[in-house]
N, C-alpha and C positions, 0 to 999 in steps of 0.2 A: 446693401451697402458696400461700397468699394473701398479698397485701401486709401486712395487719395481723399475720400469723404472722411474716413476716421483721422487721417493725418491732418487734414484742415481743421477738423473739430478739436483735435488735441492742441494744435498751435493756438487757435482762437480762444479756447475755453480753459485749458489747463496751463499752458505756457505763456499766456499773455503777459503776466507780470515779469517773466524772464526776458521777453523780447523788449520791454520798456526799461530794463535795468542795463545801464552802460557797463556794469562790471560783470556781466554775464553773456556768454556766447552761446547761441543756440545752432546746432549744426544737424542737418539732415544726412542720413547715410553715412555715419562715421565708421571708417574701417577700422577693425579690431585684429588683433593676432596676425600681423603682416599680410592683411587682407583676406584671411580665411573667412571672415564674416563681417557683417555690418549691422550695427544697431540703428534702427530706424530713425531715432532722434537722440541727439546727445545734448544735454544741458550742462555747460562747463561755468562753475563759479567756484565756490568754496568746496564743492564736491563735483564728482563726475557721475552724473545721473543720466542713465539711458532709459529710454522708453521703447519697448518693443510692441508693435502693433500687429494684431491679428484680426482681420475683418471677417465678416461671414463667410467670404469667399476663399479665406486662407484654410489651410489645414494645420495641424500641429506636428506634422512629421519632423520638421527641423528643430523643433522647440528643445529636445533634449541636448542636442549639440550646441545650440544658442545658449542654453543654461550654463554649459560648461565654459564656453568662450567669454560670455558677459560676466560671469562670476569670477573669472580669473583677473578681470581688469577694472571693472566699475565700481565705484563706492556704493551706489544705489542703482536698483533696476525696478522699474514699473512696467508690468505687463498690461496693455490696454487691449481688452479682448471682447470680441462680440459675445453677447449673452449665450449664443449657442455652443461655444467652446469654453465657457467659465468653469464648469466642474471638472472637466477632464484636464484643463491646463493647471488648475490648483494643485492637482495630483502630481504634476510634473515638476513645478517650480519650487525653489527653496522657500522656507518660511519667511526670510528676510526680504524677499521680493514684495513690492506693492502690487496691488491689483486694482485696476479700474475696469468697470464693465461698460460696454458701449451697447446702446439700444437705440431703435428708432421709435418715436412716439406716434401717436395716431395722425398727427399733422405732417408726419415725414421729416421732422427734425431730430437731429442726433442729440442723445441724452448721454452723458457720462456720469456714472456713478461710482464714487469711492467705495470699494470693497475692504481693502486694507492698505495702510500706509506702508511705505517702503522703510526698512531699516538699514543701519550700516552693514555694509558687506564685512563679515568676519575674516575672510580669506583673500584679499588682494593679493596677487602674485606680482612681485616687483619685476621678474624677467618678462612677464606678459605685458605688464603696464608700460615699461620702457619701449616697447615695440611701437607705440604710437608716435614715437619721435622719429623725425627725419635726420639725416646725418648732420647737417649744420646745427641743428638743435642739440644733438649729442655733443658736438664740439664744445658748445657753450657750457654744457654740464660738466665736461671734462676739465675745462678752466676752472670751474667753481670748486672742483674737487682736487685741483693741483695735480692733474694726471694727464695733461695734454702732451708732454714731452714723450716723443717715440710713439704716440698713438694717433696723431692727426691724420696719417695716410691710410689708416685702417678703414675697412668697410663698416657700414652702419651695423652689420650684423655682429661684427667683432666689438664694436663700441657698446652696443646693448649689453653684450656678456661683461665687459670691463666695468660699465657703470652698475649693473644689477649686482655684480659680485662686490663692489667696493662702496656702495652708498646705502644708507638707511632706506627703509620703506617710506618713512615719512618724508625724507628729502626728495625721493623719487616722485612721490604723489605730488608733493607742492610743486615741484619743477616741471612736471609733465603738464599739469594744469596751467601753469604760467605759460609755458610754450605754446599750448593749445590756444589759449586766449590771445596770445600775440600773433598767431599765425594769420597771414593774410590770404594766401592761396590754398584753398582746401582741396581742390580736385588734382592739384598737381602732386606727384610723387617726386620726392627728392632722390 
């Protein structure tokens, strides 16, 4: 079973309802932490829920670093893992992450079994979350915070620091999700 097979199955079997919801955006390969890593699939609606896929051909070498990156940004995370990686992966991930197991049945069809559901992330980091935004999106947030004066010409790196230092986590969570849902061009970096 290849990564593309797992990805297709997750989109068709797990995320189908989100694809049909006009208030939800589903994105493949969402960059996190200034491009340091990518979550395989992100579902953006009232929460920012990431799905990390580990097929049979994958290994778990990057998983500890991914746990750190994903846990700083995402409201929820679900690991979709081949049955061969199940036991070892559960020892690596936090208890609030969800787990789904992927296996192939005797007819060669992919079956996805829910092992545990995802819970809310207790430790989202506002300074990591804000890094999902492009400069023009940061400028909109500065306007909402009445902090545009003297800051519009600053780099997005500086704007991230200003916003994360002056806005509540709840404001940043709400506004980042809103910006991501409004974004039209996902592959371009501003």
